[in-house]
N, C-alpha and C positions, 0 to 999 in steps of 0.2 A: 781733807782731801783735796789736791790741787788746783788749782786753772784749769791744766792740762787734761787730767782725769774728767773731769765736769764736762769739757767741752767733746769729747771723746762717747761719752754716755748719752749725753742730747742728741748727738747726729747719728747715734744706731734707733735713739728714738723714732725721730725726725722720719728714716727711714723706714722704720715699721708701719708707721704711719699711711706711708705712701704708697705700701702694697697689700695693705689690709684689707682696704675694700672690694667686694664682692665687684668682678669686672662686667657680669651680666648685671645690664639694666632693663627696667621693664617694658611690655612691649604688649600692642595688642595686635589680634590676628581677626580674621573675619568668616563667615564660611553662607556658602559656596564662595567661590572668587569667582565665580559668572552665574550669569541671570540670563536664560532665557523666554520671551515670554509668548512666542510663537506670534501667530496673527490676532491682531484684537481689530475688531470694528471702528471703524471713527465715530465719534461720541460717546464713547463707551470706552470703560479701562478694567485691567489686572489689575493685581496686589500679589507682591512675594516677600517675603522675609530675609533678611540676613542675622546671623548673630555677629555681634562683637564680644571678643573673649580678653580678656585681661591676661594673656602668657607668661608675665613676669611673676615678681615677687614682692613688687609692693604695688600699693594703691598709685593708681594715676587719674591723671584727669583726660579726659576726653573730650577736649573742646571745641570741637566742631566737627561739620561733614557738611561736603558737598556734593552736585550733581550734574551731572553734562549728558548732551544731547536730547534731540527734540521728543519731548512727551514725556519724559524720564519727570519723576520727582521722589521726596523722602517724606517720609511721616512719622509718627512716632514716641519721639526723644525730642527732650528739651537740653540744649547745649549753653554752658558744656555742664559736665556732671561727672564724679568721679565713680570709679571703676574702681573695687578692691581685688586685690590679687587671686586669679583661678575664678572671678567671676564674671556674667555674659550680661549682655543686652540685647533686645530686640530690635531693629531698625526694618520700617517698610518702606518698599520699592515701587511706586506706581505708575504705570507704564499706559496714559492715554494718548494714544496717536493724532493730531489734530489733524493730518491728512492722510491718505494713503501712501504707502511704500515702506520700505525698509529702513529703520530708525538703529541707530548705535549710538553706547554712551557707556558710562561708567559711575560709579559712585566711591567717593575718598572718604575715611573716617581718620582724623587725627587727634593723637592723646599725646601727655608729656607727664614728664616725670621730672622732680629736681633731688638728687642725691648726693651726698659729699661734697656739696658746694658744686653737682655739675646736673648742669640743665640737660636732660633728653627728650627728641621729640621722635615717636612714631608714627606713622602713616601705613593704612592699608587702603587698596583699589580693589572693585569689585565691577568685572567687565558687561555691558548691559547690552541686549539683542532686542528686538521685535521688529514688528513687522504692521505696518496699519492698512485694514482693509476697508474696503469703500463700505459703507452701511448700503445692507441687503445683498449684498455680492454673495455669490455662490461658492464652494470649494469642494473639491472631489480630492477622495483618499482613495489608496487600491489597496484591498488585501488579497490575499498576499502582495506585499511590496517584491519578491521574486518569485518567480517558478522555474523551479529544477525538476526535469524531466530524467536524469540518470541515462542509462545507457539502453540505445535501439538498436537493435540490427538493421543495417541501411535495406530501406522500401517500406518497413514498419510504420507504424504511427502512436501516437497516443493523447490524449488528450487531456488537460487541467483547465478547472474553473479557476475565474477571477471574476472577483468582483469590486466595482467602482460607485462608493456611497458621496451623496452630495451632502458634505458636512456643516453648509451654508444656511443662511436664511432666505436665500432667493432658488429659481429655478434655474436649471443648468442645462445647457443642448451642449451634446455629445455630438461632433459633426465628424470628426476621423480618426480611426486606430489603422494605426499602419507598424511593419516590423522591419527593423533595419537588416534583418536576415530572411531569406527566401526560405529556410528550413523551419519557420515559425509561421502559423497564421492564424488569424481570430475566426471563430467559428462560432454562430448564433446570436452574433449581433447587427442590426437594421439601424443604420444611421441616412439621417441624422437621427439622435434618438432625446428624449426630454428628460430629464431627473429631478421629480421636486425635491424641496428639502427636506432632507433627513430621509430621503427614500435611495435604492440602491440599482444598480444595473447588472446582472450576471451574463457572465458568455463565456465560452471557450477558447483556449487557445491550443492549437495542434501541433506538434513538432512530429517531422517526419525528415530524417536525416538521408541525403543523398550521396553524404561521402563516408568513410570513416575518417574517426577524429573527433575532438573539441568542438563545440560552437556555440558561441554564445550572442545575443545580441539584444535591443531595448524595443521592447513594446511601447510606442509613444500615443498617448489617449490626449487631443485636440478637443476642446471645450472653448465655452465663452466664460469659464468659471473665473476667479482671481488668480488661478493657476493655470493659464491655460494649456499646458503643456506637462499632464501627467505621464512619468516614466515608468515601467514596469521593467525589471530585469528579466530577463529568461536565458537557460544553460540547457544543455544536452550535451551527449554523445551521439557518435555514429560509430557502428561495429560492422565489420565484414559480415556478410549476407552469410549464414550458415547452407550446410549441406545435409541432404536427407539421403539415404540410402535404406534399401529393402533387401533382405536375406531369408530365405535364397531368392534368386533370379526368377526361379520357374517352383511352382509346386506342383508334384505327377502326383496324383491319387490313385494312380492304376485302376483297376477292376472295381465296382463296387456295385453291387445288386440294386436295381430300382429299387425304390420305395425307403431304400435303407440309405445313412449318410458315413462317413470316415472324414477324421476332423483331422489337421496339419495345421503346425505354429510357423508362426513367421517373425521377423522381428526389423522394430524402424531402428535407425542408427541417424543423431545428428550429428554433425563436424563443424569445425570454426566457430559458429554460434549458437544460443539455444533455437531452436525452429518450431514452429506453431504449426499442427496437423489442425486444420478446420475440418477435415471431410472425408470418408472413404466410399467408393463405388466400385459396382463390380457391373463388370458389361451382361453376367449372365445369372438369372434368379438360380440356378440350380448351385451355384457358388455363394456363400451369404460369409461376410466378416465377420466376427466376434471377439469380445475381451478386451476391448479398446473403448475407451470413452472420450467421445469428440466433442467441442475442441480439448487439444493437449499440448502441453509444450513440452518437448523433452531436450532437456540439457543438452549444452555440447557436451561430446565424449560419452553419452550416456545413450542407452537403447531401451527399447518398449515393445514388450511379444504383443502379438494378436495371434486370433484364431481362423481358421477359413476350413467350411464345412462345403462336402461335393455331398448335396442329395440329388441323382439322376433320378429324372424322369422317364425318360425313354432309353433303351438299349442303343448301344453307338456311342461313339468318342465324341465328347463337350469340351472345349475351350473357351478361355475367356480372360480378360485383363483386371486386375485388382486397381484402382488408380488412388492413390493421396494427393488429395490438395493440400500444400502447406506454403509458408512465405519464406521458401525456401529458394535459391536460385533455380535446382531442378525441378520444379514442380509442374506437373504434377510428376510424382514418383511412382514407378509402374512395375507391378507384377505378375508375370506371366502365368496362369493357373490351367492343368489338364486332366482329364481323366476319362476313366469306358463306363458307361452303365451296362451291364449285364440283365440277360431273364431274374428275375427273383426265383430264389431256390427257393423250394418246396422241401419241407421237412416233415419228417413221418417218424413217430414213436409206436413201435411193433409191441403189442401185451398180449400176453396169453396166461393162464393160470390152471392149475387141475383142477377138475369138474369136481363138485360135492358129493360126495359118500351117500349123503341123507338122502332118505324116500321122499318123493314129495316135492323135490324140486325142479321147479319148470324153466328156471331160466337167472340172470344174475344182473344184476345192478353195478354200473362202474363208475365210481366218481374219481373225480381228478380237483387238487387244487395247487398252490404256487408258494405254500407257506407247512414248512414239516408238520405232521398231526391235527394238520387240517386247520382252518373249514374247509368242506371240498363241496364241490359242485356235480353235480349229476349229467354223465353225458353219454351214458348207454341204461335203458331200461328195459328189463325182461329180456334181453338177448340169449338166445339157448342154448349157444356158442359159447367157447371159453375161449377165444382169442377177439381181439382188436385191433385195429391200427386208427391210431389219430394222429389226424394228419393235417389239426387246427393250429397247431401249434407254431412258436415265435420263434425264432433263430437267438440263439443268446439267454432264451429262459430256460428255468432250472421246474419241472413239475414233479408232483408226487401223487400217487395213484394207488386207489383200495377199492375191492372190490365185496358186494353182498353177493348171497345165493339169496333166492324169491320162493317158496310154494303157491299152491293154487288159489291159496288164499289171499294172497298179498302179502305175507309174513317175510320180514324180511333178517335175516342173522346179522349179528356184529360185522362190523369191519374188519377186512382181511387183515394180514401184515403190508405194512406200506410198501410200494415200489418209488425208488426214484429216477427219473430222467431228465439226463443235461442235455438242451438240444445246442448247437456249436450254432456259430455266428461265422458267415451271413448264413 
């Protein structure tokens, strides 16, 4: 082998050694990447943890860690230490605020590895936040943090409950509750109000839209707590007020016999927006509305039936108005009622039968029932005639009659064939 040939082989080997080592070096990661400690009383502390993981393929040396920010410290690990590939270690982070106020800082962890005669360092950072609260101070929270009322017709109102809780260790005085929008108002809250530690204050927020469209705002609760102003988000929307119509405009009952009744149907219809009907009243006791349970909400574009019954108490023309109160702009919605009372109709059923051919018969008993085949009630006793006019019947009823013959001793025959009489209405 010549010298030039040997040189070419060696050059290829060197080239192979340069490109062979993996291009990815070991590094560490931390989770989570941010820690929030919230409010911590001055003089006390709160501890959370972070996980350090070797995300590379070789063992690394976790050489050191540090922390910045007032009140933050770390513990739980001794540096340096080795961490195999894929393994993790836990580091505790402590927040002990020395004074009241918001604090921010960070924790950093550094690791290194040496591979293929190259040195690589990896550093991971965790952001820290917390707030020191004066020892013994009160703090208030709201539940829910936001109130959503949905859509209401202009002029309508809806109430939702909200609760303010003192989560601190000292009493809190709530001095004011104000809304940034006139569409929202606080109800059921007498101020100033004292809220003991661990106790709550519940009140209502009323939404009453004055115009169409979405509306939102903030309800500000002012107190002497460590968070002196607590905001509750409020939102809703106003819809155009609905219209309520009644059909027909007039119900005419015609002639109705006094003491009896006639019913006619009417319909309520809502347009534009849903309409809530709260009451219905007639100006005359002779006209009575039924078939509708109030209060009731009629959806937009839909109708609701009802019934009015006319029961005249005397002869002559009767008029009245039926008024429906609602949240519609046209409230009250009115329907006219008219009818005439006439004298009561007297119905009579005329009955006759063939006289008995048996000797000793001195009279006849007449029976009446309302069900075919009986039972029957006696309405005539030992009448010697063979005819009878029954003027105690009622219009619209069906009656069934039978007759028996009676001798001088009072003995009675069996029932005759049954006769049926249908009395017309009225």
